Residue frames relative to the residue before (quaternion, step in Angstrom):
aa qw qx qy qz dx dy dz
M 1.0000 0.0000 0.0000 0.0000 0.00 0.00 0.00
R 0.6444 0.5317 -0.3200 0.4468 3.56 0.97 -0.85
R 0.6529 0.5167 -0.3133 0.4567 3.60 0.95 -0.89
L 0.6545 0.5004 -0.3153 0.4710 3.61 0.93 -0.85
G 0.6337 0.5343 -0.3243 0.4558 3.58 1.02 -0.78
L 0.6558 0.5057 -0.3043 0.4707 3.57 0.99 -0.85
L 0.6571 0.4958 -0.3072 0.4776 3.57 0.99 -0.83
A 0.6215 0.5330 -0.3367 0.4650 3.60 1.04 -0.74
K 0.6574 0.5036 -0.3064 0.4694 3.57 0.93 -0.89
Q 0.6493 0.5155 -0.3161 0.4612 3.58 0.93 -0.89
R 0.6678 0.4886 -0.3073 0.4699 3.60 0.90 -0.88
R 0.6253 0.5361 -0.3401 0.4537 3.60 0.94 -0.84
E 0.6782 0.4830 -0.2873 0.4736 3.56 0.93 -0.90
E 0.6102 0.5370 -0.3483 0.4670 3.61 1.07 -0.68
L 0.6606 0.4942 -0.2941 0.4825 3.55 1.12 -0.69
G 0.4457 -0.7179 0.4272 0.3217 3.57 1.31 -0.16
L 0.5331 0.6372 -0.3920 0.3952 3.56 1.16 0.56
G 0.3817 -0.6659 0.5915 0.2469 3.52 -1.13 0.78
R 0.7030 -0.4675 0.3116 0.4360 3.58 -1.25 0.18
V 0.6534 0.5202 -0.3236 0.4448 3.60 0.92 -0.86
A 0.6805 0.4769 -0.2905 0.4745 3.60 0.84 -0.95
F 0.6489 0.5093 -0.3209 0.4654 3.58 0.99 -0.78
A 0.6301 0.5313 -0.3326 0.4584 3.60 0.96 -0.82
E 0.6468 0.5039 -0.3132 0.4792 3.58 1.02 -0.79
L 0.6433 0.5233 -0.3151 0.4615 3.58 0.94 -0.90
A 0.7130 0.4523 -0.2458 0.4761 3.58 0.95 -0.89
G 0.4397 -0.7030 0.4571 0.3217 3.60 1.21 -0.27
L 0.4060 0.6999 -0.4814 0.3369 3.56 1.08 0.73
G 0.6205 -0.5841 0.3870 0.3521 3.55 -1.18 0.55
S 0.8088 -0.0703 0.0715 0.5794 3.57 0.99 -0.79
D 0.6106 -0.5664 0.4152 0.3660 3.50 -1.31 0.28
S 0.5083 0.6498 -0.4348 0.3609 3.62 1.18 -0.24
T 0.5908 0.5567 -0.3640 0.4567 3.61 1.12 -0.60
V 0.6458 0.5098 -0.3097 0.4765 3.57 0.98 -0.88
Q 0.6660 0.5064 -0.3014 0.4573 3.58 0.88 -0.95
Q 0.6690 0.4991 -0.3061 0.4579 3.60 0.88 -0.88
F 0.6458 0.4990 -0.3207 0.4807 3.59 1.04 -0.71
E 0.6849 0.5059 -0.2947 0.4337 3.57 0.82 -0.99
F 0.7580 0.3491 -0.1973 0.5144 3.59 1.04 -0.71
A 0.4465 -0.7333 0.4178 0.2971 3.58 1.32 0.36
Q 0.3366 0.7538 -0.4939 0.2728 3.55 1.00 0.85
R 0.7951 0.0020 0.0404 0.6052 3.56 1.11 -0.70
W 0.3757 -0.7260 0.5347 0.2141 3.55 -0.97 0.90
P 0.4068 -0.7322 0.4887 0.2442 3.63 -0.70 1.03
R 0.5905 -0.5413 0.4616 0.3811 3.54 -1.32 0.39
P 0.6892 -0.5031 0.3216 0.4104 3.62 -1.19 0.49
Q 0.6804 0.4767 -0.3174 0.4573 3.63 0.85 -0.84
T 0.6238 0.5159 -0.3381 0.4800 3.60 1.12 -0.58
L 0.6135 0.5393 -0.3450 0.4624 3.59 1.03 -0.73
R 0.6375 0.5209 -0.3336 0.4592 3.60 0.97 -0.84
K 0.6509 0.5116 -0.3194 0.4611 3.60 0.96 -0.84
L 0.6421 0.5173 -0.3170 0.4686 3.57 1.01 -0.81
E 0.6446 0.5291 -0.3186 0.4506 3.58 0.94 -0.89
V 0.6622 0.4997 -0.3104 0.4643 3.58 0.89 -0.90
A 0.6942 0.4838 -0.2839 0.4511 3.58 0.81 -0.99
L 0.6964 0.4575 -0.2658 0.4848 3.60 1.12 -0.66
G 0.4545 -0.6873 0.4487 0.3461 3.60 1.25 -0.28
W 0.4384 0.6893 -0.4549 0.3545 3.55 1.20 0.56
R 0.6248 -0.5392 0.4094 0.3891 3.56 -1.25 0.46
N 0.5894 -0.5830 0.4390 0.3464 3.54 -1.21 0.65
Q 0.8663 0.0459 -0.1036 0.4866 3.55 -0.92 1.08
V 0.3244 0.7599 -0.5034 0.2530 3.60 1.17 0.46
I 0.6036 0.5552 -0.3669 0.4390 3.61 1.04 -0.66
D 0.6478 0.5087 -0.3153 0.4714 3.58 0.94 -0.87
A 0.6620 0.5238 -0.3110 0.4366 3.57 0.87 -0.97
L 0.6965 0.4735 -0.2794 0.4611 3.58 0.92 -0.87
T 0.7009 0.4648 -0.2840 0.4606 3.58 0.93 -0.81
E 0.6746 0.4829 -0.2981 0.4721 3.60 1.18 -0.44
D 0.5781 0.5855 -0.3785 0.4239 3.60 1.24 -0.22
P 0.2856 -0.8022 0.4971 0.1667 3.62 -0.28 1.22
N 0.6783 0.4943 -0.2905 0.4594 3.61 1.18 -0.40
R 0.6029 0.5832 -0.3452 0.4211 3.58 1.27 -0.09
A 0.2938 -0.7376 0.5839 0.1693 3.54 -0.77 1.06
A 0.5322 -0.6537 0.4350 0.3166 3.57 -0.86 0.94
S 0.6452 0.5475 -0.3242 0.4229 3.58 0.99 -0.76
S 0.6603 0.5219 -0.3104 0.4419 3.59 1.21 -0.38
V 0.5140 0.6482 -0.4219 0.3709 3.61 1.24 -0.17
T 0.0344 -0.7980 0.6011 -0.0244 3.57 -0.85 1.04
F 0.6862 -0.4551 0.3562 0.4418 3.55 -1.29 0.10
A 0.5939 0.5714 -0.3681 0.4305 3.59 1.07 -0.65
D 0.6422 0.5119 -0.3197 0.4726 3.60 1.11 -0.61
L 0.7425 0.4561 -0.2045 0.4458 3.55 1.06 -0.82
D 0.6762 0.5532 -0.3005 0.3827 3.54 0.90 -0.98
K 0.5441 -0.5714 0.5013 0.3552 3.50 -1.25 0.56
P 0.5023 -0.6292 0.4748 0.3554 3.59 -1.01 0.66
A 0.6007 -0.5611 0.4230 0.3814 3.54 -1.16 0.61
E 0.4615 -0.6776 0.5007 0.2780 3.53 -0.95 0.89
Q 0.2127 -0.7634 0.6002 0.1083 3.53 -0.80 1.04
P 0.4450 -0.6748 0.4984 0.3133 3.59 -0.83 0.87
A 0.5609 -0.5929 0.4530 0.3587 3.54 -1.12 0.67
P 0.4765 -0.6728 0.4700 0.3151 3.58 -0.87 0.85
R 0.4749 -0.6534 0.5047 0.3046 3.55 -1.10 0.72
P 0.4446 -0.6586 0.5191 0.3147 3.60 -0.96 0.73
L 0.6403 -0.5466 0.3725 0.3904 3.58 -1.13 0.58
S 0.6161 0.5706 -0.3487 0.4163 3.57 1.06 -0.68
A 0.6254 0.5504 -0.3379 0.4379 3.60 1.23 -0.35
F 0.6343 0.5144 -0.3238 0.4777 3.60 1.28 -0.24
S 0.4610 -0.6434 0.5261 0.3109 3.55 -1.13 0.62
T 0.6511 -0.5037 0.3883 0.4141 3.56 -1.26 0.36
A 0.6370 0.5332 -0.3299 0.4485 3.59 0.98 -0.80
E 0.6475 0.5096 -0.3217 0.4664 3.61 0.96 -0.82
L 0.6564 0.5083 -0.3090 0.4641 3.57 0.94 -0.86
M 0.6661 0.5018 -0.3044 0.4604 3.59 0.94 -0.87
R 0.6240 0.5225 -0.3395 0.4715 3.61 1.04 -0.75
E 0.6529 0.5113 -0.3133 0.4627 3.58 0.97 -0.83
V 0.6419 0.5054 -0.3209 0.4791 3.60 0.96 -0.83
A 0.6596 0.5080 -0.3128 0.4572 3.61 0.89 -0.89
T 0.6449 0.5219 -0.3163 0.4601 3.58 0.95 -0.86
R 0.6865 0.4761 -0.2829 0.4713 3.56 0.91 -0.91
M 0.6319 0.5247 -0.3330 0.4631 3.60 1.03 -0.73
E 0.6410 0.5206 -0.3241 0.4615 3.59 0.97 -0.84
A 0.6602 0.4990 -0.3061 0.4706 3.56 0.95 -0.86
L 0.6439 0.5163 -0.3135 0.4697 3.57 1.00 -0.81
Q 0.6657 0.4961 -0.3015 0.4689 3.58 0.91 -0.91
A 0.6372 0.5214 -0.3316 0.4606 3.59 0.97 -0.80
G 0.6724 0.4918 -0.2914 0.4703 3.57 0.96 -0.84
L 0.6903 0.4575 -0.2756 0.4881 3.56 0.97 -0.83
G 0.6214 0.5746 -0.3371 0.4124 3.56 1.00 -0.81
A 0.6570 0.5189 -0.3143 0.4476 3.57 0.95 -0.81
S 0.7425 0.4126 -0.2409 0.4695 3.58 0.95 -0.77
T 0.7575 0.3674 -0.2129 0.4959 3.62 1.13 -0.47
E 0.3982 0.7495 -0.4620 0.2575 3.58 1.26 -0.09
Q 0.6813 0.4939 -0.2948 0.4527 3.58 0.94 -0.82
H 0.7260 0.4067 -0.2353 0.5022 3.60 1.20 -0.41
H 0.3963 0.7444 -0.4610 0.2762 3.59 1.26 0.24
Y 0.0761 -0.7808 0.6200 0.0136 3.53 -0.92 0.95
D 0.3030 -0.7202 0.5928 0.1952 3.55 -1.00 0.81
L 0.2685 -0.8161 0.4934 0.1356 3.54 -0.09 1.29
A 0.6143 0.5645 -0.3546 0.4222 3.59 1.07 -0.61
A 0.7345 0.3953 -0.2254 0.5035 3.58 1.09 -0.68
S 0.4332 0.7260 -0.4480 0.2908 3.58 1.23 0.05
D 0.3156 -0.7471 0.5590 0.1726 3.56 -1.03 0.87
D 0.4372 0.7026 -0.4627 0.3180 3.57 1.24 -0.03
H 0.1219 -0.7833 0.6079 0.0456 3.52 -0.98 0.86
V 0.2503 -0.7506 0.5923 0.1524 3.53 -0.84 0.97
E 0.4853 -0.6875 0.4627 0.2787 3.53 -0.76 1.10
G 0.7592 0.3427 -0.2768 0.4791 3.53 -0.93 0.90
E 0.5937 0.5541 -0.3807 0.4422 3.61 1.22 -0.20
D 0.4081 -0.6919 0.5413 0.2484 3.51 -1.12 0.66
D 0.3044 -0.7912 0.5069 0.1561 3.61 -0.62 1.10
R 0.5146 0.6806 -0.4094 0.3232 3.61 1.22 -0.06
D 0.4964 0.6844 -0.4282 0.3191 3.67 1.17 -0.21
């Protein structure tokens, strides 16, 4: 609880908010709730924890998950554990790309593939057109 309180205080300060302004942002009745949480004096009710998580930019119910994990050392909790993952834009469907864009992407990927394959197979390259090998039974008149 103490570690989460310290991280909450650090995040609040990173946001440039005093306790009163943060309490207002979080929709809390007073800044004493924030102070009690930050100094691990009193554990907030579940609905208050949700408000704190939202205002801090933390994942929903992450505080519960961390405090209920008996194998988790408090000292190991970091912002990476708490923060919401970065929002990834929805991928564009292929139908949203022009034919030219798709062809450029295919060409780029083919060049990269050839470069990667070329380096590993260059020593084993054979020019079949110039080969003098003759397979018995083949007709050489072609």
